[in-house]
A tleap script that builds the chain and sets N, CA, C and O, in Angstrom:
source leaprc.protein.ff14SB
mol = sequence {
  NMET SER ASP LYS LEU ASP ALA LEU VAL GLY
  LYS GLU SER CYS PRO VAL CYS GLY THR ILE
  THR GLN LYS GLY THR GLY ARG CYS PRO GLU
  CYS GLY THR PHE HIE SER GLY ILE HIE LEU
  GLU GLU ARG PRO ALA PRO THR PRO GLU GLU
  ARG ALA ILE SER ARG GLU ILE ASP PRO LEU
  ASP TYR SER ILE ASN PRO GLY SER ALA ILE
  ALA ASP GLU ASP PHE GLU GLY ASP GLU SER
  THR VAL LYS SER TRP SER GLY GLY ALA THR
  ASP PHE SER PHE VAL ASP ASP GLU PRO VAL
  LYS ILE GLN LYS ILE GLU ILE PRO LYS SER
  GLU GLU ILE GLU SER CASP
}
set mol.1.N position { 88.462 156.517 76.915 }
set mol.1.CA position { 88.365 155.507 77.547 }
set mol.1.C position { 89.102 154.282 77.137 }
set mol.1.O position { 88.791 153.631 76.140 }
set mol.2.N position { 90.013 154.006 77.872 }
set mol.2.CA position { 91.527 152.853 77.292 }
set mol.2.C position { 90.861 151.555 77.311 }
set mol.2.O position { 89.889 151.324 78.031 }
set mol.3.N position { 91.423 150.654 76.463 }
set mol.3.CA position { 91.229 149.610 76.415 }
set mol.3.C position { 91.294 148.524 77.579 }
set mol.3.O position { 92.399 148.332 78.087 }
set mol.4.N position { 90.178 147.785 78.050 }
set mol.4.CA position { 90.265 146.893 79.304 }
set mol.4.C position { 91.385 145.986 79.114 }
set mol.4.O position { 91.981 145.778 80.171 }
set mol.5.N position { 91.934 145.290 77.951 }
set mol.5.CA position { 92.591 144.481 77.495 }
set mol.5.C position { 93.961 144.728 77.755 }
set mol.5.O position { 94.761 143.792 77.721 }
set mol.6.N position { 94.432 146.251 78.094 }
set mol.6.CA position { 95.890 146.546 78.376 }
set mol.6.C position { 95.822 145.809 79.476 }
set mol.6.O position { 96.865 145.157 79.520 }
set mol.7.N position { 95.044 145.528 80.529 }
set mol.7.CA position { 95.626 145.170 81.811 }
set mol.7.C position { 96.395 143.538 81.580 }
set mol.7.O position { 96.927 142.924 82.505 }
set mol.8.N position { 96.328 143.149 80.478 }
set mol.8.CA position { 96.992 141.813 80.154 }
set mol.8.C position { 98.446 142.078 79.620 }
set mol.8.O position { 99.247 141.143 79.615 }
set mol.9.N position { 98.804 143.294 79.181 }
set mol.9.CA position { 100.281 143.720 78.561 }
set mol.9.C position { 101.066 143.151 79.776 }
set mol.9.O position { 100.799 143.342 80.962 }
set mol.10.N position { 102.240 142.304 79.178 }
set mol.10.CA position { 103.088 141.869 80.129 }
set mol.10.C position { 102.922 140.582 80.829 }
set mol.10.O position { 103.749 140.202 81.658 }
set mol.11.N position { 101.694 139.789 80.462 }
set mol.11.CA position { 101.087 138.627 81.257 }
set mol.11.C position { 101.170 137.830 80.518 }
set mol.11.O position { 101.324 138.033 79.314 }
set mol.12.N position { 101.054 136.283 81.270 }
set mol.12.CA position { 100.931 135.010 80.098 }
set mol.12.C position { 100.110 134.248 80.698 }
set mol.12.O position { 99.733 134.766 81.749 }
set mol.13.N position { 99.488 132.852 80.424 }
set mol.13.CA position { 98.664 132.199 81.050 }
set mol.13.C position { 99.391 130.894 81.189 }
set mol.13.O position { 100.134 130.494 80.292 }
set mol.14.N position { 99.135 130.041 82.599 }
set mol.14.CA position { 99.865 128.593 82.552 }
set mol.14.C position { 99.525 127.543 81.834 }
set mol.14.O position { 98.364 127.224 82.089 }
set mol.15.N position { 100.059 126.815 80.991 }
set mol.15.CA position { 99.714 125.901 79.612 }
set mol.15.C position { 98.691 125.091 80.625 }
set mol.15.O position { 97.530 124.936 80.246 }
set mol.16.N position { 99.100 124.573 81.901 }
set mol.16.CA position { 98.268 123.783 82.868 }
set mol.16.C position { 96.924 124.199 83.453 }
set mol.16.O position { 95.842 123.801 83.023 }
set mol.17.N position { 97.072 124.936 84.352 }
set mol.17.CA position { 95.866 125.644 84.700 }
set mol.17.C position { 95.231 126.771 84.325 }
set mol.17.O position { 94.101 126.852 84.806 }
set mol.18.N position { 95.537 127.618 83.675 }
set mol.18.CA position { 95.335 128.714 82.787 }
set mol.18.C position { 95.309 129.826 83.637 }
set mol.18.O position { 94.587 130.771 83.320 }
set mol.19.N position { 96.292 129.897 85.152 }
set mol.19.CA position { 96.330 130.954 85.503 }
set mol.19.C position { 97.049 132.170 85.094 }
set mol.19.O position { 98.080 131.952 84.458 }
set mol.20.N position { 96.742 133.408 85.313 }
set mol.20.CA position { 97.381 134.488 84.289 }
set mol.20.C position { 98.369 135.268 85.810 }
set mol.20.O position { 97.982 135.618 86.926 }
set mol.21.N position { 99.794 135.288 85.118 }
set mol.21.CA position { 100.672 135.624 85.542 }
set mol.21.C position { 101.876 136.631 85.138 }
set mol.21.O position { 102.133 136.694 83.936 }
set mol.22.N position { 102.568 137.350 85.949 }
set mol.22.CA position { 103.708 138.213 84.903 }
set mol.22.C position { 104.475 137.385 84.169 }
set mol.22.O position { 104.865 136.305 84.613 }
set mol.23.N position { 104.770 137.845 82.918 }
set mol.23.CA position { 105.521 137.094 81.997 }
set mol.23.C position { 106.833 136.847 82.630 }
set mol.23.O position { 107.316 137.487 83.564 }
set mol.24.N position { 107.422 135.698 81.921 }
set mol.24.CA position { 108.710 135.255 82.739 }
set mol.24.C position { 108.504 134.608 83.848 }
set mol.24.O position { 109.646 134.217 84.093 }
set mol.25.N position { 107.766 134.177 84.786 }
set mol.25.CA position { 107.452 133.444 85.867 }
set mol.25.C position { 107.671 132.121 85.461 }
set mol.25.O position { 107.041 131.537 84.579 }
set mol.26.N position { 108.756 131.586 86.260 }
set mol.26.CA position { 108.989 130.209 85.855 }
set mol.26.C position { 108.365 129.040 86.249 }
set mol.26.O position { 108.469 127.945 85.697 }
set mol.27.N position { 107.490 129.413 87.557 }
set mol.27.CA position { 106.429 128.305 87.956 }
set mol.27.C position { 105.279 129.118 88.164 }
set mol.27.O position { 105.253 130.295 88.524 }
set mol.28.N position { 104.209 128.261 87.865 }
set mol.28.CA position { 103.213 128.729 88.198 }
set mol.28.C position { 102.694 128.777 89.862 }
set mol.28.O position { 102.741 127.712 90.478 }
set mol.29.N position { 102.320 129.719 90.405 }
set mol.29.CA position { 101.872 130.060 91.771 }
set mol.29.C position { 100.509 129.004 92.021 }
set mol.29.O position { 100.319 128.441 93.099 }
set mol.30.N position { 99.792 128.881 91.071 }
set mol.30.CA position { 98.621 128.040 91.644 }
set mol.30.C position { 98.831 126.528 91.820 }
set mol.30.O position { 98.502 125.876 92.811 }
set mol.31.N position { 99.460 126.048 90.649 }
set mol.31.CA position { 99.509 124.481 90.404 }
set mol.31.C position { 101.070 124.005 90.682 }
set mol.31.O position { 101.505 122.909 91.036 }
set mol.32.N position { 101.723 125.207 90.395 }
set mol.32.CA position { 103.559 124.451 90.846 }
set mol.32.C position { 104.141 124.146 89.722 }
set mol.32.O position { 105.359 123.971 89.756 }
set mol.33.N position { 103.457 124.012 88.505 }
set mol.33.CA position { 104.092 123.329 87.283 }
set mol.33.C position { 104.863 124.589 86.713 }
set mol.33.O position { 104.471 125.723 86.437 }
set mol.34.N position { 106.413 123.822 86.619 }
set mol.34.CA position { 107.291 124.626 85.820 }
set mol.34.C position { 107.115 124.867 84.607 }
set mol.34.O position { 107.070 123.815 83.970 }
set mol.35.N position { 106.959 126.027 83.802 }
set mol.35.CA position { 106.739 126.051 82.540 }
set mol.35.C position { 107.897 126.712 81.572 }
set mol.35.O position { 107.660 127.213 80.473 }
set mol.36.N position { 108.846 126.644 82.023 }
set mol.36.CA position { 110.335 127.174 81.430 }
set mol.36.C position { 111.567 126.737 82.047 }
set mol.36.O position { 111.599 126.358 83.218 }
set mol.37.N position { 112.809 126.787 81.126 }
set mol.37.CA position { 113.959 126.432 81.734 }
set mol.37.C position { 114.668 127.398 82.760 }
set mol.37.O position { 115.867 127.259 83.004 }
set mol.38.N position { 114.081 128.156 83.219 }
set mol.38.CA position { 114.637 129.526 84.023 }
set mol.38.C position { 115.019 129.122 85.451 }
set mol.38.O position { 115.973 129.756 85.903 }
set mol.39.N position { 114.439 128.141 86.310 }
set mol.39.CA position { 114.842 127.291 87.552 }
set mol.39.C position { 116.010 126.425 87.323 }
set mol.39.O position { 116.676 126.132 88.315 }
set mol.40.N position { 116.372 125.959 86.147 }
set mol.40.CA position { 117.506 125.016 85.803 }
set mol.40.C position { 119.003 125.706 85.661 }
set mol.40.O position { 119.322 126.484 84.761 }
set mol.41.N position { 119.808 125.280 86.681 }
set mol.41.CA position { 121.131 125.689 86.190 }
set mol.41.C position { 122.025 124.912 85.733 }
set mol.41.O position { 122.056 123.867 86.383 }
set mol.42.N position { 122.816 124.953 84.853 }
set mol.42.CA position { 123.843 124.135 83.823 }
set mol.42.C position { 125.130 124.115 85.128 }
set mol.42.O position { 125.679 125.089 85.644 }
set mol.43.N position { 125.327 122.778 85.382 }
set mol.43.CA position { 126.311 122.427 86.116 }
set mol.43.C position { 127.003 120.996 85.932 }
set mol.43.O position { 126.281 120.004 85.839 }
set mol.44.N position { 128.457 120.873 85.876 }
set mol.44.CA position { 128.901 119.672 85.545 }
set mol.44.C position { 128.720 118.437 86.499 }
set mol.44.O position { 128.677 118.576 87.721 }
set mol.45.N position { 128.610 117.170 85.844 }
set mol.45.CA position { 128.227 116.154 86.887 }
set mol.45.C position { 129.418 115.985 87.936 }
set mol.45.O position { 130.583 116.355 87.792 }
set mol.46.N position { 128.816 115.306 89.072 }
set mol.46.CA position { 129.939 115.125 89.825 }
set mol.46.C position { 131.179 114.114 89.676 }
set mol.46.O position { 130.848 113.204 88.915 }
set mol.47.N position { 132.322 113.983 90.081 }
set mol.47.CA position { 133.360 113.315 89.984 }
set mol.47.C position { 133.033 112.070 90.893 }
set mol.47.O position { 132.252 112.087 91.845 }
set mol.48.N position { 133.776 110.960 90.434 }
set mol.48.CA position { 133.441 109.739 91.274 }
set mol.48.C position { 133.694 109.830 92.869 }
set mol.48.O position { 132.989 109.256 93.699 }
set mol.49.N position { 134.639 110.517 93.119 }
set mol.49.CA position { 134.757 110.442 94.390 }
set mol.49.C position { 134.009 111.552 95.128 }
set mol.49.O position { 134.244 111.622 96.334 }
set mol.50.N position { 133.122 112.459 94.592 }
set mol.50.CA position { 132.281 113.355 95.150 }
set mol.50.C position { 130.693 112.630 94.927 }
set mol.50.O position { 129.703 113.306 95.206 }
set mol.51.N position { 130.576 111.548 94.530 }
set mol.51.CA position { 129.252 110.688 94.486 }
set mol.51.C position { 128.959 110.340 96.020 }
set mol.51.O position { 129.783 110.525 96.916 }
set mol.52.N position { 127.762 109.846 96.196 }
set mol.52.CA position { 127.314 109.479 97.519 }
set mol.52.C position { 127.670 108.173 97.505 }
set mol.52.O position { 127.405 107.537 96.485 }
set mol.53.N position { 128.261 107.578 98.490 }
set mol.53.CA position { 128.822 106.053 98.581 }
set mol.53.C position { 127.107 105.391 99.059 }
set mol.53.O position { 126.299 105.755 99.913 }
set mol.54.N position { 127.100 104.443 98.180 }
set mol.54.CA position { 125.751 103.489 98.590 }
set mol.54.C position { 125.831 102.742 99.719 }
set mol.54.O position { 126.962 102.402 100.065 }
set mol.55.N position { 124.874 102.393 100.400 }
set mol.55.CA position { 124.835 101.915 101.594 }
set mol.55.C position { 123.934 100.740 101.508 }
set mol.55.O position { 122.912 100.964 100.860 }
set mol.56.N position { 124.046 99.603 101.972 }
set mol.56.CA position { 123.839 98.349 102.095 }
set mol.56.C position { 122.489 98.447 102.226 }
set mol.56.O position { 122.047 99.296 103.000 }
set mol.57.N position { 121.632 97.631 101.521 }
set mol.57.CA position { 119.986 97.773 101.434 }
set mol.57.C position { 119.748 96.481 101.885 }
set mol.57.O position { 120.251 95.459 101.419 }
set mol.58.N position { 118.930 96.567 102.848 }
set mol.58.CA position { 118.304 95.025 103.430 }
set mol.58.C position { 117.009 94.997 102.893 }
set mol.58.O position { 116.352 96.037 102.923 }
set mol.59.N position { 116.429 93.745 102.297 }
set mol.59.CA position { 115.446 93.866 101.494 }
set mol.59.C position { 114.110 93.693 102.906 }
set mol.59.O position { 112.922 93.945 102.700 }
set mol.60.N position { 114.467 93.390 103.789 }
set mol.60.CA position { 113.658 93.139 104.859 }
set mol.60.C position { 113.156 94.619 105.517 }
set mol.60.O position { 112.325 94.643 106.425 }
set mol.61.N position { 113.758 95.853 104.950 }
set mol.61.CA position { 113.127 96.871 105.808 }
set mol.61.C position { 112.220 97.530 104.699 }
set mol.61.O position { 111.812 98.651 105.003 }
set mol.62.N position { 111.812 97.025 103.423 }
set mol.62.CA position { 110.741 97.264 102.667 }
set mol.62.C position { 109.595 96.022 102.756 }
set mol.62.O position { 108.748 95.984 101.864 }
set mol.63.N position { 109.567 95.023 103.813 }
set mol.63.CA position { 108.818 94.226 103.923 }
set mol.63.C position { 107.357 94.721 104.510 }
set mol.63.O position { 107.266 95.683 105.273 }
set mol.64.N position { 106.269 93.977 104.079 }
set mol.64.CA position { 104.795 94.417 104.681 }
set mol.64.C position { 104.547 93.637 105.695 }
set mol.64.O position { 103.479 93.811 106.282 }
set mol.65.N position { 105.422 92.633 106.135 }
set mol.65.CA position { 104.974 91.626 107.111 }
set mol.65.C position { 105.024 92.536 108.483 }
set mol.65.O position { 105.935 93.239 108.919 }
set mol.66.N position { 103.479 92.216 109.094 }
set mol.66.CA position { 103.043 93.022 110.266 }
set mol.66.C position { 104.266 92.224 111.452 }
set mol.66.O position { 104.307 92.842 112.515 }
set mol.67.N position { 104.782 91.551 111.420 }
set mol.67.CA position { 105.901 90.806 112.773 }
set mol.67.C position { 107.171 91.322 112.383 }
set mol.67.O position { 108.059 90.868 113.105 }
set mol.68.N position { 107.658 92.252 111.340 }
set mol.68.CA position { 108.847 92.425 111.079 }
set mol.68.C position { 109.082 93.983 111.683 }
set mol.68.O position { 108.221 94.863 111.701 }
set mol.69.N position { 110.228 94.078 112.088 }
set mol.69.CA position { 110.841 95.453 112.778 }
set mol.69.C position { 111.049 96.400 112.138 }
set mol.69.O position { 111.437 96.198 110.987 }
set mol.70.N position { 110.873 97.896 112.634 }
set mol.70.CA position { 111.330 98.822 111.578 }
set mol.70.C position { 112.575 98.927 111.579 }
set mol.70.O position { 113.045 98.780 112.708 }
set mol.71.N position { 113.430 99.150 110.662 }
set mol.71.CA position { 114.717 99.458 110.631 }
set mol.71.C position { 115.194 100.736 111.225 }
set mol.71.O position { 114.581 101.708 110.783 }
set mol.72.N position { 116.184 101.031 112.167 }
set mol.72.CA position { 116.521 102.051 112.504 }
set mol.72.C position { 117.497 103.094 111.538 }
set mol.72.O position { 118.503 102.748 110.919 }
set mol.73.N position { 116.968 104.305 111.590 }
set mol.73.CA position { 117.885 105.088 110.409 }
set mol.73.C position { 118.927 106.263 111.157 }
set mol.73.O position { 118.676 106.852 112.208 }
set mol.74.N position { 119.968 106.400 110.439 }
set mol.74.CA position { 120.883 107.441 110.683 }
set mol.74.C position { 120.863 108.558 109.662 }
set mol.74.O position { 120.960 108.404 108.445 }
set mol.75.N position { 120.703 109.898 110.423 }
set mol.75.CA position { 120.448 111.118 109.662 }
set mol.75.C position { 121.859 111.937 109.719 }
set mol.75.O position { 122.408 112.118 110.805 }
set mol.76.N position { 122.284 112.305 108.797 }
set mol.76.CA position { 123.431 113.256 109.056 }
set mol.76.C position { 122.713 114.591 109.580 }
set mol.76.O position { 121.606 115.116 109.458 }
set mol.77.N position { 124.038 114.889 110.288 }
set mol.77.CA position { 123.361 116.594 110.882 }
set mol.77.C position { 122.762 116.129 112.603 }
set mol.77.O position { 122.958 115.125 113.288 }
set mol.78.N position { 121.984 117.383 112.832 }
set mol.78.CA position { 121.411 116.993 114.364 }
set mol.78.C position { 120.328 116.860 114.298 }
set mol.78.O position { 119.738 117.097 113.244 }
set mol.79.N position { 119.606 116.377 115.554 }
set mol.79.CA position { 118.463 116.065 115.208 }
set mol.79.C position { 117.368 117.125 114.989 }
set mol.79.O position { 116.271 116.768 114.560 }
set mol.80.N position { 117.559 118.084 115.196 }
set mol.80.CA position { 116.953 119.321 114.827 }
set mol.80.C position { 116.299 119.594 113.323 }
set mol.80.O position { 115.376 120.325 112.964 }
set mol.81.N position { 117.104 118.764 112.661 }
set mol.81.CA position { 116.504 118.728 111.117 }
set mol.81.C position { 115.735 117.679 110.840 }
set mol.81.O position { 115.507 117.350 109.676 }
set mol.82.N position { 115.405 117.242 111.546 }
set mol.82.CA position { 114.386 115.813 111.532 }
set mol.82.C position { 113.090 116.214 111.922 }
set mol.82.O position { 113.054 116.975 112.890 }
set mol.83.N position { 111.949 115.871 111.375 }
set mol.83.CA position { 110.581 116.605 111.980 }
set mol.83.C position { 109.958 115.337 112.081 }
set mol.83.O position { 110.273 114.234 111.634 }
set mol.84.N position { 108.772 115.831 112.932 }
set mol.84.CA position { 107.970 114.299 113.201 }
set mol.84.C position { 106.682 114.667 112.438 }
set mol.84.O position { 106.301 115.838 112.425 }
set mol.85.N position { 105.990 113.673 111.791 }
set mol.85.CA position { 104.856 113.805 111.248 }
set mol.85.C position { 103.827 113.209 111.964 }
set mol.85.O position { 103.922 112.065 112.409 }
set mol.86.N position { 102.791 113.957 112.111 }
set mol.86.CA position { 101.482 113.211 112.883 }
set mol.86.C position { 100.343 113.508 111.837 }
set mol.86.O position { 100.375 114.474 111.075 }
set mol.87.N position { 99.467 112.699 111.875 }
set mol.87.CA position { 98.317 113.002 111.024 }
set mol.87.C position { 98.198 111.780 110.088 }
set mol.87.O position { 99.016 110.870 109.951 }
set mol.88.N position { 97.039 111.945 109.487 }
set mol.88.CA position { 96.415 111.015 108.288 }
set mol.88.C position { 95.609 110.115 108.996 }
set mol.88.O position { 95.480 110.070 110.220 }
set mol.89.N position { 94.870 109.125 107.836 }
set mol.89.CA position { 94.079 108.082 108.119 }
set mol.89.C position { 94.363 106.411 107.780 }
set mol.89.O position { 93.620 105.439 107.911 }
set mol.90.N position { 95.951 106.545 107.228 }
set mol.90.CA position { 96.370 105.347 106.752 }
set mol.90.C position { 96.832 104.172 107.666 }
set mol.90.O position { 97.913 104.227 108.252 }
set mol.91.N position { 96.012 103.137 107.770 }
set mol.91.CA position { 96.328 101.972 108.856 }
set mol.91.C position { 96.709 100.897 107.894 }
set mol.91.O position { 95.896 100.715 106.988 }
set mol.92.N position { 97.595 100.274 107.899 }
set mol.92.CA position { 97.694 99.115 106.853 }
set mol.92.C position { 97.629 97.692 108.085 }
set mol.92.O position { 98.096 96.633 107.665 }
set mol.93.N position { 97.213 97.699 109.155 }
set mol.93.CA position { 96.747 96.416 109.971 }
set mol.93.C position { 96.009 95.224 109.623 }
set mol.93.O position { 94.904 95.347 109.094 }
set mol.94.N position { 96.548 93.962 109.886 }
set mol.94.CA position { 95.682 93.218 109.523 }
set mol.94.C position { 94.298 93.041 110.696 }
set mol.94.O position { 94.490 92.824 111.892 }
set mol.95.N position { 93.131 93.163 110.166 }
set mol.95.CA position { 92.046 93.527 111.154 }
set mol.95.C position { 90.784 92.247 110.796 }
set mol.95.O position { 89.694 92.175 111.363 }
set mol.96.N position { 91.256 91.379 109.786 }
set mol.96.CA position { 90.144 90.432 109.451 }
set mol.96.C position { 90.411 89.187 110.543 }
set mol.96.O position { 91.544 88.763 110.772 }
set mol.97.N position { 89.541 88.811 111.002 }
set mol.97.CA position { 89.795 87.715 112.042 }
set mol.97.C position { 89.508 86.135 111.543 }
set mol.97.O position { 90.004 85.109 112.009 }
set mol.98.N position { 88.387 86.297 110.264 }
set mol.98.CA position { 88.642 85.188 109.654 }
set mol.98.C position { 89.377 85.347 108.177 }
set mol.98.O position { 89.489 86.400 107.548 }
set mol.99.N position { 89.857 84.012 107.776 }
set mol.99.CA position { 90.701 84.365 106.522 }
set mol.99.C position { 89.606 84.123 105.346 }
set mol.99.O position { 88.426 83.812 105.511 }
set mol.100.N position { 90.137 84.295 104.388 }
set mol.100.CA position { 88.909 84.229 103.074 }
set mol.100.C position { 88.686 82.989 102.929 }
set mol.100.O position { 89.550 82.140 103.147 }
set mol.101.N position { 87.063 82.627 102.399 }
set mol.101.CA position { 87.029 81.249 102.375 }
set mol.101.C position { 86.591 81.399 100.826 }
set mol.101.O position { 85.970 82.282 100.235 }
set mol.102.N position { 87.320 79.858 100.300 }
set mol.102.CA position { 87.251 79.674 99.106 }
set mol.102.C position { 86.084 78.539 98.726 }
set mol.102.O position { 86.034 77.397 99.183 }
set mol.103.N position { 85.103 79.184 97.714 }
set mol.103.CA position { 83.705 78.655 97.511 }
set mol.103.C position { 84.226 77.950 96.241 }
set mol.103.O position { 85.129 78.419 95.550 }
set mol.104.N position { 83.603 76.811 95.989 }
set mol.104.CA position { 83.530 76.016 94.686 }
set mol.104.C position { 82.176 76.396 94.062 }
set mol.104.O position { 81.094 76.241 94.628 }
set mol.105.N position { 82.383 76.993 92.637 }
set mol.105.CA position { 81.266 76.932 92.133 }
set mol.105.C position { 81.114 76.279 90.711 }
set mol.105.O position { 81.990 76.353 89.849 }
set mol.106.N position { 80.024 75.692 90.569 }
set mol.106.CA position { 79.649 74.940 89.323 }
set mol.106.C position { 79.631 75.593 88.241 }
set mol.106.O position { 78.587 76.240 88.158 }
set mol.107.N position { 80.496 75.762 87.123 }
set mol.107.CA position { 80.018 76.588 85.966 }
set mol.107.C position { 79.268 75.612 84.848 }
set mol.107.O position { 79.844 74.597 84.456 }
set mol.108.N position { 78.144 75.925 84.431 }
set mol.108.CA position { 77.354 75.097 83.545 }
set mol.108.C position { 78.066 75.312 82.113 }
set mol.108.O position { 78.406 76.377 81.599 }
set mol.109.N position { 78.216 73.790 81.537 }
set mol.109.CA position { 78.760 73.898 80.124 }
set mol.109.C position { 78.125 74.733 79.176 }
set mol.109.O position { 76.998 75.200 79.343 }
set mol.110.N position { 78.900 74.943 78.089 }
set mol.110.CA position { 78.530 76.245 77.323 }
set mol.110.C position { 77.539 75.459 76.215 }
set mol.110.O position { 77.420 74.239 76.099 }
set mol.111.N position { 76.934 76.391 75.520 }
set mol.111.CA position { 75.519 75.548 74.736 }
set mol.111.C position { 76.296 75.958 73.083 }
set mol.111.O position { 77.017 76.949 72.974 }
set mol.112.N position { 76.088 75.303 72.255 }
set mol.112.CA position { 76.308 75.263 70.864 }
set mol.112.C position { 75.006 75.867 70.366 }
set mol.112.O position { 73.962 75.258 70.602 }
set mol.113.N position { 74.981 76.951 69.733 }
set mol.113.CA position { 74.023 77.506 68.968 }
set mol.113.C position { 74.240 77.271 67.556 }
set mol.113.O position { 75.256 77.639 66.967 }
set mol.114.N position { 73.089 76.536 66.919 }
set mol.114.CA position { 73.435 76.611 65.633 }
set mol.114.C position { 72.491 77.406 64.704 }
set mol.114.O position { 71.438 77.775 65.223 }
set mol.115.N position { 72.698 77.718 63.440 }
set mol.115.CA position { 72.090 78.752 62.842 }
set mol.115.C position { 71.448 78.101 61.548 }
set mol.115.O position { 72.055 77.222 60.937 }
set mol.116.N position { 70.313 78.516 61.181 }
set mol.116.CA position { 69.177 77.844 59.922 }
set mol.116.C position { 69.973 78.118 58.569 }
set mol.116.O position { 69.487 77.782 57.489 }
savepdb mol mol.pdb
quit
């Protein structure tokens, strides 16, 4: 009769979720956490000429004003690399018909409690 724990030889558990995987796996298949440096590669920093040129950023692009227009974006490559997304239930529209009313509440004065 063999030992049932022999099935765990060459295995390791994820430190985050506890999933048992083959030893040496760089990323947990269940939770997706990287728990080793296997996936990292050493490479030199890009030269200033290779770095991306920053674009002018208009603060209105990030406005939550419902009257502001959505900025047009340019993408490198052809249109086949851009994917449309549909779904979700996030709605940021303003649906309140009446503004919030401020009520004035009278707060009673504090009472001093004396000890005997």
